[in-house]
Each structure stands twice: as structure tokens, then as C-alpha cells.
N, C-alpha and C positions, 0 to 999 in steps of 0.2 A: 413644459419648459424644464430644461435640465438645471441641475444645481450650478453648473458652470455659467449658464445664462443668467441665473439669479445674481451673479456677482459682476456682471458686465458694467453695471453703473458705478461700482466702487473700485474696480481694478481695471486699468487700461487693457484693451484687447491684446496689445503686444506683450504684456506681462502674462496674461491668462494663457497665451499660446506657448509659453516657455515649457521646455521639457521638465518633468518632475512635478507639475501641478496635479493634485489628486483631490477628489471629493467623492463622498459616498454618504448614504443615509442608511442607518440600521435602526429600524423602528422609529423611535422619537429622538434619536441621537444622530447628529450630523458630524462627519469627520472631514477636515480639510488638511492638506499638506501643501505648504507654499515653498517654491524653490528658493534657494539662497538669495538674499537681498530683497525679499518681498514681505518680511516680517511687519513692516510698517502698515500693511493692509489688513493684518489679521483681525484686529478689533472691529474695523468697519465691515469686513467680510462676515464675521459672526453676526453682527447686528442686521445685515442685509438678509442673511439666511433666516433668522428668527422672524423678521418682518414679512417675508414672502412665504415661508413654510409654517403654517399654523400648527401642523402636526409635530413640529420639531421643538423641543424644550431645552436641549443641550447642544452646544457646539464645541467640538474638540479640535485641537491642532496636533497633527501627527508629527512627532519630532525625530523619529527614527524608523528604520525598517523593523520587521518582525525579528525578535531576539529570543534566544534561549529555547529550551525544550517546551516551554509553555506557549511559544509562538505568538507573543504579544508585543506590539511596538510601544515605545514611550509616547504618551499622550499628555497634553495639558488642556485643562478646562478653560475655554475662552468665555463662554456664557453658559449659565445654568448652575445648579446647586450640586450636582453629582454626575457620575458617568454611567448610571444604571439605565440600560435600555429596556424598553418594553417592545417586543418584536412579535408580530403575528404572521403566521404562515399556514395556509391551507386549513384554517380553522383551529390551529393550536397557538397558544401564547407562551412566549419565553421571556424571562427576565434574567439579566446578567450584567455584570460590571465590565464594560468593554475595555477598561484599562487593565484588567486582571485576568481575563480569560479569552481564549481564541473562539471566534465565530465567523463562519463564512456563509453569507446570505446567498451567494451565487449557486449553491447546491440545492436550493429549495425544490426545484423540479425533481431532482434525483431522489431527495428524501421522500417526496410524495410518491414517485414511481415505485421505489423499493417497498414502501409501506403497503401500497396497493397490491403488490405481489405476495405479501405474507399471508399465511393462512391461520385461522384461529387454532389454538392449541400447539402451535410450533414453539420450539425452544430456539431462541435467536441470540447469538453472541455478537456483541459490538465492541471492538477495541477502539481506542481513540474517540471515546464517546462524547467528550466535551460537555456541554450543558444540556445534552439530551435531544437534539433535533432529529436524529435518526431513531433513537430508542423510544421516544414517547409516541410518535404516530404508529410505530409497529406494535407497541404494547396496547394501544387503543384498538388494534385489530383482534385482540384476544390472545396475544402471544405472551409467553414468559420470556422476558428480556434480561440477559446478563450484560450489563454495561460496565466496561473497564476504562478507567481514566486516571492518568498519572497525577493530574493537578488536583490537590485537595480543594482548592477554591472552586474549580469547575464542578467537582462532585457535589459541593454544597449547593450550587445553583441548580444542578441537575435534579437533586432531591427535591428542592423547592418547586421546580418546573413540573416534575412528575406529579406532585400533589396538586399543583395549580390546574393541571389538565386531567385530573381524576384517575391517574394510573399509578399512584404511589405504591400500591401493593403488587403491581405487575412488573416493576423494574427493580432488579437486584443490582445495586451499585457497588462496585469494587474500586477502591482507591489503590491503584497499582500500575505497574509498567506492563504495557501490552505485550512486550517481548517475553515477559515471564508467564504469560497465560498458560502455556502447556505445563509449566511446573506448579502453577497455583490451582488449576482446575482439572477435575476428571469429568469430562463432558463429551456428549455426543449430540451435537447441535443439528437441527434441521436446516438452519440458515446462519451464515456469518456475513456481516456487513463490515467492510474494512475501508474506511475513509483515510487511506494511507498518507501520512506526511511525506514530504519529499525525501527520497533517498532511503526509504525503509521497505522496499519491495520484498526483501527476504522474508518478511513475516508471512507472506502468502503460503509458502510451502509448509511452514510450521502449523498454521491454523487450519490448513486443508485436512490435516490428520484428525482434527476435532469435529469434522462434518460427517454426518451419516452418508452411506451410499445413496446416490440419487439426490442428496442434499444440494443446496445452492450456496454459492459464495458471490457476493457483490463486491468487486475489488476495484479500487481507484488508484491510478498511477499517472505519473507525469512523463510523457514521452513525445518524441518527434513522430510525425506520421510515417516516416520511413522505417521506424522500428516496429510498427504494429504487426506486420505480417510475421516477423520473427517471433514476436511475443505470443501470437496465437499458436504457432507451432510448439513453442516452449510449454505453454499451458496444457495443450493436448497431450504432450509427452509426459506430463505429470498426472495424467488421468482426469483432466478437467476439460469438459466439452464447452466450447465457447458458444453460448446461446445468443448473446448480444454483445456488441462492441460499439460504443458511441463516444464521440467527442463531447465533452461538457465543460468547455471553457478554455481560453488561452491564458497562459500564465507568464509567458516570456516569448520573445521572437522565435517562432518556429517550434515552440514547446506548448503542448496542450495537456489538459487533464482528460484522461480517458476512463470511461466506465466499462467494466467487463462483468457480465453475468455468466458465471461458470457453474456447470452442473457436474458434480462428482460422479465418476463412472461407477457402475456396479462391480 
């Protein structure tokens, strides 16, 4: 049963079907967003979720879209003592405050897929590292990981998560702007993982210079399907062979997130 179905006894169906209704679960935290005029249902909705979802201990109400460079919406606690989620993914555990740091659970398969491709002994660079969901599984494969994250709060949680998963010594955390990486680091990486925020595709060309010949870049971008053929040609003109291209989620009408595995030419 979906979270939306859980609420069918407390919110009339015609209200639930209105545009703008949103619900999600991240670990033990549920997040709902009610369209204008539906605030009167929020307390009952929170109680219904807690009664039906025994794994949920906190219910939050989303009050705004994602804001600012930290990509976090405004949230209010409806039920529960705090907003700290405990989230498990492919054998790893992450803790973080969902009101203060960005986290996307919809990339779970991608994080697993990329970690599985990493080889022990590699040096792996990860910008936009967040609370560590790419960095930690890769470090667990026996890699040295350099994780760069602009948010000091996310760095704090990443450090805790690295220790929680037994890889605290394998992840070097840098609190800094990913766009400044070429100025901050002198590095020749075997692999770079770039979970790019919207509108920051220009970072690919800069970080490709920091990858060894025959090294790999895992690059994420938001594009329409009609743009992909042109992108492949663009990447190959940069000396990056497209090994894999796959869609990994829709983010807006006609716009998807795309994953590219790129191999740097000799």
C-alpha cells in the first residue's frame, strides 16, 4: 500500500487527487506536502501515517520547494521529536537531519552500481558528496575517496556516517566548493563520480582534467531525450568515450536525470 493510500481514510479522494500533493519516506521519516487549502488535514494525516507505518517515527510537512545552494526545502515537524532520519541502503546505514541537508533516495541503484564498478586501491574523487551515499560504498570497496561538499552540516553527517559504516579512515572529507576543486587539489584520480546539481554541467570539463588516462567519470545531468545524441557527440569530442548512458529518473515533464559512464581516452 502506498503512502497516499494510507491517507485515504482521513483526506477525501478528491482532495488527494489535487495537483501538488506529495508524500515520501526517507528511512524512518515521512514527508508530506499538502496543496493550498488542505492544511486542516495535516495533523490527522500525520497520525494516520504513524498508525499504519510502524517503521516511521517522524512526520514532516514540506512548506516550500528546494531552496538555496544547500538544496533543502522548508519543513515543519508534525509528529515526532526531531527530523533526524536513519536510512538504510544496500547494507549501509546513513543518519542525517532532513531539514538541514540534501538527500536523494531515488539514486540508490546508481550508488550501488557505481560502487560495484570501483576497484580496490583506486583513488576516487566525489564532488557534491552530501552525507556520503556515493563515498561510503566506494570506500568500502577498498578505495581511497576524496569527498568534497560545500555544506558544513552535510560534512559533519558524512564524517559520522563514514565512522558508522567502518570507513572513517578511507574517506577524506573536504568542506569546499566543488567548482574550486582544480584550484584546491593536485590530483590524478582513477575515477570521478559527479552527481551534478541542475545547471552545473560545466564542471565535467574541469574535472575530466583530473582523471588519469583510461580512468572513468560517472556523470549525472538533467536533459530531454532529444538532447542525448548531441551530448554523446560532445563528450566524445572532449576525449570521453561513452561506455554507458541510461535514464535514472524523471524530474519534470519531458526532463530526466541521465547517467553517463565516460572513459577518458589515452
